[in-house]
Structure formats: C-alpha cells, structure tokens
N, C-alpha and C positions, 0 to 999 in steps of 0.2 A: 595197971591198965586203964584205970580211970583218970589217972595223972596224964598218961599219954594221950588220951582223947581230949582233955581240955587243953593240953598244949598245942595239939593240932588245930582245934577250933580257934585258938587265940591267934595263932600264926595266920589261919586263913582270913580272920577278920582284918588283921593288919595289912595283908596283901590286898583285899578289896578296897580298904580306905585309901591306899597308896594309888591304886589304878583309877580310882574314881576322881582324883584331883588332876585338874588340867593347868599346865603352866603358861606363862604369857608368850604371846607371839614375838618371834625374834625380829630384828630390824631387817628391812628389805636389802638385799645386796645391790650394788650399783649396776646400772644398764651396761652392757657391753657395747663395744664399738659396732657401727653398721656394717654389714657386709657389703661388697662391691656391687654396683648395679648390673642387673643382667643385659644381655645384648637384646637390642630392639628386634622384634620379630618381623617377617616380610609384610609389605603392604598388602592389603586385600584387593581383591578386583573391584574395579569401578562399577558403581551402582548405575542401574538404568535411569534414562532421562525422565525426569518428572512431567506430569501432566501440564499441559499449557494452562496459563492463568486466564482469568476472565477478561475479555476485551474491556478496554477502558472507555469511558463515555466520550462522544465526541466534543470538541472545543466549541467554544461560543461562536456563533455564526456559520459553523461548518454545514449544518443543514440547509441554511439559506443559500449557501454558495453553491450546493451541489445538487438541489432539487429539481433542476432543469435538465438533467441527464448529461451524457458525456460523449466524447469522440475517442475512438482508439487509432493508433497508428502503428504500423510495422514497417521498418526499413530494412531492406536487405541489400547488401552489396559489398564494397571493398573499401576500407578506410583510406585516407591520404597516404598512409604509411604502407599500403599494399597489404593490409592483414584484412581478411573477410570478416565480416560481422552480420548479426542479425540483432536488432534492437526493437523492442515493443513496449509501448506504454499507453496510459489513459490520461486524457486531459478532461478533468472532472469539474472545474470551476468555473462558474459563470459571473461575471461582473453584474451586481444588481443596483448599481448606481444609475439613477435615471438617465443621465446623458449618455451613458454607454450603451443602453439596450438597442438603440437603433442601429448599431453596428455588431452587436454581439449575439443578439438572440431575438430576432424579430421576423415576422412574416407579413408580406404585403400581397393581397390579392387584387388583381385588376381583370375585370370582366369586360370583354369585347362581344361582338356579335357571334363569332364562331370560336373563339378562344378565350379560356380563363387562364390566366397567368399566375403562378405562384412564384414570388421571389423570396428568398432566405438570406438571411445574413446571421451565420453561425460562428461563434467564438468561444472557445473553451481554453483555459489556461491550465498548465501543468501543476502549478500550486496556487496558494492563495492569491489572487489578482492583485497587482500594484504596479503602478506605472513606472517606478524607478527600480525596485529591487526584484520583483517577480514577473518578468515580462515574457517568460517562455510560454508559447500558445500556438494553437492550430485554428486556422481560419478557413471557413467556406464563405466567400462572398460573391457577390453577383450571381448566385445560384438561382437559375430560372428554369422552371418547368412549365411548359404548357399542357393544359387539360390533365392535371395531376389525377391519377387513378382511374382515367378513361382509356378506352382502347386505342385512341390516338395520342396517348402521353408521349411527350417529347421533352428531353432534357435540352434546352437551348443553349445555356451558357453555364460555365462553373469556374471559379478561381480558387486554387487551394495555396494557402501561405503557412510556411512553417517559420515561425519566428523565434530566434535566439533558443533553439533547443540544443542541449548539450548531449551528444551520443557518447556515452561513457562505457568503456570495455572493462572486462574482468581483470585486465592488466592494469587498471587504473590510469589508462591514456583515454583522452577524448578529443573530439573535434566539434565544431559548431555548425548547425545548419540553420541557415537564415536565407530561405528562398522561396519564391512565389512562381506558381505554375499555372498556365491557362490551358484549356483544351487544344488550342492551336499554337502553344509556344513553340519555339524552335528546340528541337531536341527531346520533345515530349511525345510519346506514342502510347496508344492503347488506354487513353484516358476514359475511364468508365464509371459510371454511376448506376449500380444494379440493385434489385431487390428493394425497391422503393415502396414504402407503405405509409400512409398518412391517414390519421383519424381527425376529421374536420371538427368533431365535438370537443376532443381533448387538445388538439393541435400537437399530437404525438407523431413524431417523424422518425422513421428508421430508414437506413439504407447502407449499402456497401460501396466501397470505391477502390479503384486501383489504376496505376499509371507506372510507366517506365520513363526514365530520364537519362539520357546519356551523360558521360563524364565532363563533357564541356559546359554543362547546363545545371550543375548541381555542386554544393559545397564539398562533397565527398571526393570530388575530381576523378570519379569513376562511375561506370554505369550503375544505376540505382533503381531498385524497385520499391515502390511505395504502395501500401494497401491498408485498409482498415475498416471501420464501421462507424455509423452514427446511431445513437439512441437518445433522442433529445425531445424536449417540449419548448416549442416557440411560442412568442407572444405576439398578439396583434394590438397595435396601438389604437385607442378610441379617439376618433376625429372630436376635437373641441371646438365649440363655437365660441370664439374669444369675443364676439360682438355682444354676446348677452351676459 
C-alpha cells in the first residue's frame, strides 16, 4: 500500500513537470492570397450648399472711383432679332482725373434776378473708366433746372446719352446701344425727370427719370422704354484768380 502511494506521488510529480514546460513558437505560415474586391456601394446624396465666404476687399482705387454715387438704367423692349428683353444695370464709376470733371461730375450755379439756374454734367461708367478699353457709360448733360427746390422749380433741358453699352441676353446674344436722346428729340416721348432732391450743403442730388423712344430712333430697332434713378454727389469748381 505504501509502495502504491509512492508510485502515485512520483507519477504525479513527473506529470506536473512536463505540463510546466513550454515549447518554442512555431514558424508563421505564409499569407494567403487576397480575396476579390467587393462591389462599390451606391453614391450618397449630395450635401447642402456651404455658407458664402466673406467678401473680399475692394481693389486699389475702387473707393475713389465710386465715392460720388451712381446712375441706374432699365431698358425694356424688343431686341433687333425680335426677342423681348428687360435689362437693368448700375453705372458706378466716376472719372477723377481733373480734366474730366467738367464733363463728368460738376454743378454750375447761375443767379439772376428772379431765377437761380442749376446746370449739371453727370457721367458714370459701367466699369473702371478708360478712354480706350472701358468706355461704356451713361451721361446726363446740359441738365438744367431753374429754382431747384422752390415751388416754381422747372426742368429746362436735359440730354441723356447711352454710350457703347452692350445689352447681353441670357442666351448669350447681345446688341449695342449707342444713342443720345433730348427732351424734344424726334421719336422721344414722355421724357420726365421726377422726385428731384438736392442738398446744397453736401451737393447730394437724387432723381428719377423715364422716357419712351420709337423703333426708328434707337439701336434696338424697336420701341424702347428707358428708366432709372440717380444718386450722386456733384462738385463745384472753385474759381481761381490766375492773376495773383
């Protein structure tokens, strides 16, 4: 019996010794071939439009060329190819070269006994003004008003010129307007200047205008309605005594 117990204990010790020993790791097997690429899933819905970016800064000279206000113009009629159109724009740019001011942004006041006459020359360009390359413009010249702001205010004369202005349609077709209209021009009717305001301290002038021109007297070749507004600051030249 004692011999059996010793044998049992000896066998158990051998078993424990064997189980406590760990063998070396085997060599990793080779990587198997890559499986086929799965099918591409459906495209997701388009995301919403992002927020507008911040406005950029104005280019050099922009503020100087636009500080004296603007003219707007709306053209309504039929193009030379028979398609009806409506075109609107703003002429924002004022020449600031000294020799141009007397035809582009000036006020002359003449006082008589019973009448004070205000004569304006207002010119605004569609783009940065340049005599050779950017000459699209809108002019109010010989614009004469007696007793401006008084009860007996009267528009004496006005001349409107549209120079080298391209009317461009949504179909990318265009024609050129290069016309001058007087209050008493042939084919011109309903030429009106209304809602005139003028601040004599700041020389701030605003008004609305409208006229109709028949097809034989404008470059669209069809009856045309022209209207718009002015919101400008005009300049007065200081008389210089060149003898002193």
